[in-house]
N, C-alpha and C positions, 0 to 999 in steps of 0.2 A: 266585669266579661266572660263570658262564656269558660267555661273550661276545654285546654285543646284535648283535641283525640287524635289518637295515631294506633294505624292499624298494620302489622308487619307481615309481609304473605314471600316464603320459601317456591322459590322453584326451582326443576331440571337443572337450572344456566345458575343460579344464584339468588338472592333477595331484595326484595326491594322497601320501604320506610313511605306512607301515605299520612297526611295530616291533616288533620278539619278547618285549621286551618288556610282560608286561600285552597282547599284541596291541593297542596304543594305533593309534588314524590321528589324525595330523594331524605337522607343518600341512599342510593341505586349501587348493589354490588352484582356480576358478574364471572364466572368464572374461566377463565380460560384455560384451558389445561391444566399443571397442580399452581397455578395460580389464581386471586381475587384481584379487580381493580371497578374504581370507584369513581366516573370522571366525574359526578354533576355537582355543582357546592354546597355548601354551607356555608351562611355568612359565619362571619369569627366572632361575632358581639349576640348570639343570641342569649348567651347565661348574661349580659349584664344587667343589672336592672332597670338600668335608666332609660332602655328600647318599650319600655312600656311608656313613653314621651310620647311614641313614635306612630304614625299613624301602621294601623295593624300588619298593614302588605307585608315593613320591615320586620316585623317581633321575631319573625322566626322563616326571614329568607333562605328557600331553597331551589335548587335542583328546580324542578318545570311543571309550571300550569298553565290552565285557559286565560284570557284577555278579553272582558264580552260585557264594553267598550274596551279597545286597548290606546294607551295611553291617556294622556289629560290637557296638557297644555303648559308651557314654559314662557321665560322671558327671555328672550332673546336681545343680545344689541346687536343692533346696525346691521340687520336682515340685507341681503344685496334685494335689487330692485324687482325684481320679477315673485319677491314673497312677501313686500310690503304694504300691500292689501289685504294678506289676510291676515287674521286676528292669529297668533301664536299664542297669549295669553294664556292661563288658568280657567276652561268655559266647563268642565268635566268635574262633577262633586268627588269624584276615586280615580285614582290615581291605576289603569289595569280596572275600574269597574269592579261592583257592588260582590264577586265571588269573591275574588282576590283579598277583600279584607273581611267577608266572613265564613262562619262556621260552613264544610258540608258535614255528609249527616253519611253511615253506610249504609246502601240500599241488597247490596248481599257481596261475599262474599266466599267463595267455593276453590272447587281446586281445579278450578280453568281460570278465575280472576274473580278481581274486587270493582266495582259500580260504588260510587259513590255520586250525591245528587245534591240541591242547593234553590229552592226558590227564593225567586227576587221580589224587592218589594211591588206593592198593587197598585202601584204607581208608575211603576217600572214597564216598556212595551213589553221587554221579556219575564216570562214565563218562570222557567228553571231550565235550569242547564244539569246535565248527568253527565259521567266523565268514567271511561274503561276501560281498566289495564288488562290487557290479557296475555301473560310470556307467553311468547314464541316454544312451539314442543318441538324445535328441532334445532334450534341454534341461540346463542347468548345475544337474546331483543325482548324488547317489550312493545305491544302492538298497544296505540292508545286511539278511544273514540269519544269526543267530543260529541254530544246531541245536547241541542239548543228550540226550545220549546217559544217560541213566540205569542205573546196574546196577543198583539196585534204590530200592523205594517209598522217598520222604520228599518233606517238605513244607516251601520252601525258603522266603526273605522274595529276590526276583530283585531287578536291576534294569539298566538301560542308563544312561552316564556321559557325555552330550556336557557339556564344558566350552566356553565358547564366550571374544572375549577381553571386555576390557572397556577403552573411548576409554578417554583420558584428559584428558573434557572436561566440567563439569557436564553433564545431559544430553542426552549426544550418541545416547545409546543408550533405543531405547522397546522396551517389552516387551508386547508382544496375548498373552495367556492366550487357549487357546478354552474353550470354553463347560468349565465344574465345576459342582462341586454346593455344593462350601464349602471354606474354605482355613482352613489351622491355623497358629501357629506355634507353635516346638517348644514343650515342656512346661516347662520350665525353664532355667535358662542355664547352662550348661558353663559351662569357667575360660578357652576359647578366645571366647566370645563374647560382640557389643558389647552395651554396657547400655540403646542404644537402643529395643529392641524390645518389648512386652508380651510374656512367657508366653503359652502357652497362651490365645491370643487365635483367635479366629471371624471371620474376614472374607469376604465377596465378591467385594473385589473387591484387585488392589493396590497403587489409586490408594490407599486406607484401610485402614492398618495403624496400628493403635493403638501410640504411646510407652510407653513407661513412666512420662515426666512429663508425661501426657497429651498429648491433642491426639492428630493422625495423621501420618505419611510416608506421599509417595508413592514405592512401589517400580517404578513401571511406565515412570517415568523416571529411570536412571541416567547417569552416576552420581549417587550422594546428595548432598548437600553435606557429612555426617560421614561418618568412614569406619563401618564397617558389616558388624559379622560375622555370618550370622544362617543358615533355616533353616526356608523355609517349605512345606507340604504342600496342592497341592492336590490335592482330595480329588476321585471321581465325575467324572473330564476325559472331552474328548468326543476325546480322540490326538490333538490338534495344537496345536500353539506359534512363532507369529512372531517375530519380532526386527528392527525395524529401526535401518541404521546411518544415523544423521540425514547429520552430514558425507560419509559417505562415499557416500551418498545408494544405500543397497543392502537387499532384505530377506532374510533367513534363517526358514526354515518344517523343522518337524522335525517326523515326522508318524509314529502307531508306533500298534499294537493295541492300544484302551483294555482290552480282555478282557483280552489280556496283562498289561497295565499301566493298571490303575485309575487310578493318581494320577500326581502330578509332583511333585519334589524340586526346590524351588530353592533353590542355596545360591549366596550372592551372599556375596564375599567381596572387600572393595573397604579394604585399605589400615590394620588392624583387632588382625590380630594380630602382635605384634612378637617373640617369639620366630623362630630361626632354623627351616628356610629363607625362612619367607614375609616378615620382617625387614621389617613397616608398610608394603611397599609393591608387596606382589602382589594384582590384579586380578583376578577369574577368573566367570564368571558358570556356574554349573552348571544344565543343564537337562535333571531329569534323571526320564524314564518308569519308574514303577518297582508294584513287587507288594511293600509294604514301612511297616513304622509308622515312618516318615522315615529312624534311617539306626542306631534300636536293634537290630538284629542277631534271629537267626532266633527264640530263642525268648520273644521278646516278642511277633513279626509272629504268630509260628500262634497266640497265645496270645488269648482273647478281650481285646479291646485297645476302646479310646474309638472309633477310625477302622472296624473291622469292625463294633463295635457300632450305627454307624449304615447296613450294607453294602456296607459297603466292602470288597473282598478286599484282606485284605493278606497273602498267601502263594498258591503255584503250591502244588502238587500230581504230583509225578514219580511215575508210574511205572515197575516194571521191567521194567529194556528196552525200553524204548517210547518212540521218537525225539522230541521238538518241537521245533518248529519258531515261529520267529517272526519278522515285518521290519518293517523301517522304514525312514522315507524322506528324509535333509539333502537341500535344491534355496535356489540361491537366486535372486533373481527382479533 
């Protein structure tokens, strides 16, 4: 296996690390006055030798990375009727695409920022990805650009995958999504999901998510009282999401192009998966701008589905040799 490469970048308002595997960004440090804050997740298992047996995406899981394509597909028990005609099983070869499992190479590093790229296999409709990370010159923020070079026309579910740390205290993290049209819980339970959340329910606020046993759970205030593993899709977003770390007293803001990523997938993982490497002691929050149907992979996202039926795009069209670019921003205050 190729040896991991890492690049460290210091700037006026902090520093960050970029690793070659998956092109993953993290850890990231921001200077706020006389203190440093670090909002992104770094997996607690990365030094365990057992990770070598996992898919490469999990070997050193951390921070933020692009997903072209997004998702893979999964086994869902007893999906609701409107989802049964869709094939939700594994269809794509790699979870979150080739670039999440392979090594990127350095293109440029100077006083302005850093750029890395990765070539896709010759049989892929995607030729190359490039990503540039440029710290803001006037505030604690990182500007990130993703460039996709297609080889030929294709339709893909895509996304970006920021993962934030979750504190170890109930109520120590507050979530403030921007405006969204509606939200959905996963259409059925997979083998890893906790039974707290009612499948295939619609919501308009994270404060009121239906529970299997009746009543609501407030997922705008983390940590929850009990272990939770769930996926929620916020559909028709305004391209923003805010987090507030209560005890550390700072805010994080994620902004993206709502035309490129019209939904935001929330992955809440709080001590609920007993299997290795999670070991019932992993706390992570994915706030993932997507153009997809949950993480069900390409076939489901490009098919007619309950989300696209509501006028929300669930895949991106890439055209032969026409370069596609998107920009997003991570800031703290």
